[in-house]
DOMARTI-145875 format. One line per field, with one value per residue: residue number from 1; x, y, z of N, C-alpha, C in turn; residue in three letters. Coordinates in pm, whole numbers. Layout:
seq = NUM  ...
n_u = X  ...
n_v = Y  ...
n_w = Z  ...
ca_u = X  ...
ca_v = Y  ...
ca_w = Z  ...
c_u = X  ...
c_v = Y  ...
c_w = Z  ...
type = ALA  ...
END
This chain:
seq = 1  2  3  4  5  6  7  8  9  10  11  12  13  14  15  16  17  18  19  20  21  22  23  24  25  26  27  28  29  30  31  32  33  34  35  36  37  38  39  40  41  42  43  44  45  46  47  48  49  50  51  52  53  54  55  56  57  58  59  60  61  62  63  64  65  66  67  68  69  70  71  72  73  74  75  76  77  78  79  80  81  82  83  84  85  86  87  88  89  90  91  92  93  94  95  96
n_u = -7028  -7140  -7064  -7179  -7199  -7265  -7373  -7362  -7584  -7657  -7938  -7965  -8067  -8103  -7917  -8055  -8313  -8471  -8565  -8401  -8087  -7883  -7599  -7304  -7174  -7041  -6972  -7102  -7107  -7228  -7270  -7202  -7425  -7629  -7650  -7546  -7248  -7159  -6947  -6896  -6783  -6815  -7045  -7298  -7404  -7604  -7857  -7979  -8172  -8485  -8623  -8619  -8386  -8092  -8104  -8021  -7947  -7925  -7788  -7765  -7446  -7342  -7123  -7084  -7241  -7107  -6860  -6936  -7021  -6780  -6624  -6773  -6752  -6473  -6435  -6565  -6435  -6220  -5958  -5921  -5808  -5950  -6052  -6310  -6618  -6745  -7021  -7083  -6985  -7101  -7374  -7728  -8064  -8324  -8563  -8823
n_v = 6853  6952  6840  6889  6917  7122  7171  7457  7562  7711  7817  7810  7941  7751  7799  7748  7795  7591  7512  7491  7451  7309  7458  7405  7623  7676  7602  7492  7505  7374  7545  7539  7653  7588  7758  7846  7872  7998  7955  8116  8052  8137  8336  8295  8508  8470  8396  8625  8782  8843  8686  8779  8781  8618  8277  8078  7758  7540  7221  6911  6767  6479  6238  5994  6031  6250  6131  5938  6111  6246  6025  5942  6167  6177  5936  5988  6208  6193  6265  6545  6717  6883  7097  7161  7347  7467  7447  7224  7018  7020  7023  6958  6848  7072  7009  7112
n_w = -8193  -8508  -8833  -9078  -9426  -9715  -10055  -10255  -10485  -10798  -10983  -11319  -11630  -11933  -12237  -12474  -12406  -12312  -12033  -11707  -11526  -11263  -11118  -10958  -10723  -10492  -10142  -9827  -9466  -9161  -8857  -8497  -8377  -8549  -8764  -9101  -9278  -9591  -9864  -10142  -10456  -10714  -10904  -11125  -11388  -11564  -11468  -11374  -11495  -11630  -11449  -11191  -11036  -10896  -10810  -10539  -10402  -10125  -10081  -9915  -9868  -10027  -10006  -10144  -10375  -10488  -10545  -10735  -10939  -11001  -11088  -11310  -11475  -11517  -11653  -11892  -11998  -12171  -12128  -12130  -11956  -11789  -11933  -11994  -11938  -11620  -11611  -11765  -11614  -11362  -11373  -11348  -11393  -11307  -11056  -11077
ca_u = -7015  -7187  -6977  -7262  -7155  -7366  -7335  -7437  -7617  -7727  -8030  -7926  -8145  -8027  -7902  -8154  -8445  -8543  -8551  -8291  -8001  -7810  -7455  -7240  -7098  -6978  -6988  -7150  -7079  -7314  -7202  -7251  -7557  -7715  -7643  -7465  -7156  -7146  -6831  -6935  -6664  -6852  -7187  -7332  -7489  -7708  -7986  -8019  -8250  -8627  -8682  -8618  -8262  -8020  -8156  -7924  -8008  -7833  -7819  -7671  -7334  -7345  -6989  -7095  -7291  -7000  -6759  -6992  -7020  -6641  -6582  -6843  -6692  -6339  -6446  -6612  -6369  -6125  -5828  -5914  -5734  -6036  -6071  -6451  -6670  -6809  -7161  -7098  -6943  -7175  -7515  -7829  -8194  -8399  -8676  -8955
ca_v = 6948  6901  6867  6874  6997  7151  7226  7575  7546  7822  7775  7888  7904  7698  7892  7720  7830  7470  7480  7539  7348  7347  7478  7413  7747  7696  7499  7545  7427  7406  7587  7482  7707  7546  7850  7791  7959  7961  8008  8124  8060  8209  8364  8313  8625  8432  8383  8750  8861  8871  8601  8845  8771  8492  8183  7984  7650  7457  7079  6837  6704  6333  6201  5885  6091  6332  6041  5883  6218  6265  5908  5946  6274  6137  5828  6041  6333  6171  6324  6684  6794  6978  7215  7189  7449  7420  7417  7089  6918  7025  7055  6856  6905  7130  6919  7177
ca_w = -8303  -8635  -8946  -9196  -9539  -9814  -10184  -10293  -10626  -10863  -11088  -11436  -11750  -12046  -12348  -12578  -12355  -12271  -11892  -11625  -11470  -11142  -11133  -10826  -10719  -10362  -10039  -9700  -9346  -9049  -8735  -8371  -8347  -8660  -8877  -9208  -9351  -9731  -9935  -10282  -10539  -10835  -10920  -11266  -11414  -11659  -11403  -11310  -11590  -11609  -11346  -11063  -10960  -10890  -10711  -10485  -10325  -10047  -10080  -9830  -9936  -10026  -10055  -10243  -10498  -10546  -10600  -10860  -11039  -11043  -11164  -11438  -11554  -11556  -11750  -12020  -12036  -12278  -12096  -12172  -11857  -11719  -12015  -12016  -11849  -11497  -11638  -11818  -11516  -11235  -11399  -11341  -11424  -11197  -11034  -11085
c_u = -7059  -7086  -7053  -7213  -7270  -7301  -7420  -7457  -7690  -7817  -8008  -8011  -8054  -8025  -8009  -8296  -8527  -8514  -8429  -8203  -7934  -7662  -7395  -7151  -7034  -7008  -7033  -7119  -7172  -7230  -7264  -7392  -7659  -7725  -7547  -7378  -7146  -7025  -6864  -6810  -6690  -7002  -7216  -7423  -7604  -7847  -8042  -8102  -8393  -8690  -8673  -8495  -8204  -8078  -8044  -7998  -7898  -7881  -7718  -7568  -7346  -7216  -6995  -7144  -7182  -6892  -6807  -6987  -6879  -6592  -6645  -6782  -6554  -6341  -6484  -6538  -6270  -5991  -5813  -5840  -5817  -6063  -6218  -6500  -6731  -6952  -7178  -7061  -7030  -7324  -7603  -7963  -8261  -8527  -8813  -8963
c_v = 6882  6934  6842  6970  7013  7192  7351  7566  7671  7764  7868  7845  7851  7799  7872  7750  7711  7434  7541  7421  7402  7357  7493  7536  7773  7581  7567  7450  7471  7439  7521  7529  7680  7649  7790  7900  7908  8030  8000  8146  8133  8233  8382  8433  8590  8426  8512  8839  8882  8788  8662  8827  8631  8404  8089  7880  7575  7313  7009  6766  6553  6285  6092  5940  6173  6244  5979  5986  6243  6149  5907  6051  6234  6028  5881  6161  6315  6237  6468  6772  6901  7103  7246  7290  7387  7378  7275  6984  6915  7050  6933  6924  6957  7050  6985  7265
c_w = -8432  -8745  -9075  -9305  -9639  -9946  -10204  -10443  -10676  -10971  -11206  -11556  -11860  -12160  -12455  -12532  -12308  -12126  -11826  -11584  -11346  -11173  -10993  -10823  -10583  -10268  -9910  -9586  -9235  -8926  -8613  -8339  -8458  -8772  -8981  -9268  -9494  -9790  -10084  -10365  -10670  -10836  -11068  -11284  -11507  -11595  -11348  -11400  -11546  -11499  -11206  -10980  -10962  -10780  -10670  -10402  -10251  -10054  -9991  -9915  -9919  -10089  -10162  -10377  -10566  -10608  -10731  -10971  -11091  -11130  -11303  -11530  -11605  -11662  -11888  -12070  -12149  -12254  -12138  -12073  -11789  -11799  -12041  -11915  -11724  -11522  -11690  -11715  -11393  -11256  -11382  -11362  -11297  -11178  -11042  -11205
type = UNK  UNK  UNK  UNK  UNK  UNK  UNK  UNK  UNK  UNK  UNK  UNK  UNK  UNK  UNK  UNK  UNK  UNK  UNK  UNK  UNK  UNK  UNK  UNK  UNK  UNK  UNK  UNK  UNK  UNK  UNK  UNK  UNK  UNK  UNK  UNK  UNK  UNK  UNK  UNK  UNK  UNK  UNK  UNK  UNK  UNK  UNK  UNK  UNK  UNK  UNK  UNK  UNK  UNK  UNK  UNK  UNK  UNK  UNK  UNK  UNK  UNK  UNK  UNK  UNK  UNK  UNK  UNK  UNK  UNK  UNK  UNK  UNK  UNK  UNK  UNK  UNK  UNK  UNK  UNK  UNK  UNK  UNK  UNK  UNK  UNK  UNK  UNK  UNK  UNK  UNK  UNK  UNK  UNK  UNK  UNK
END
């Protein structure tokens, strides 16, 4: 049985119009038949304008990368208790 995990990412345009960023919006799991179940926790509406709809992307889950991202966020958060938005904690530059 495969226990491959995925991140579900939404491509969202930046408010200043300078490109897009990825926003983690769910998780996915591979089934025995190689299909994937996705659990979407939120859908941003910002990407549903003139570009033709919302774009979602699946990326393989990398536990080491996720731990580095969490550690980096915690080190720079200043003890805000998680009061920042999801967009600031889970964003990265779109590669195209």
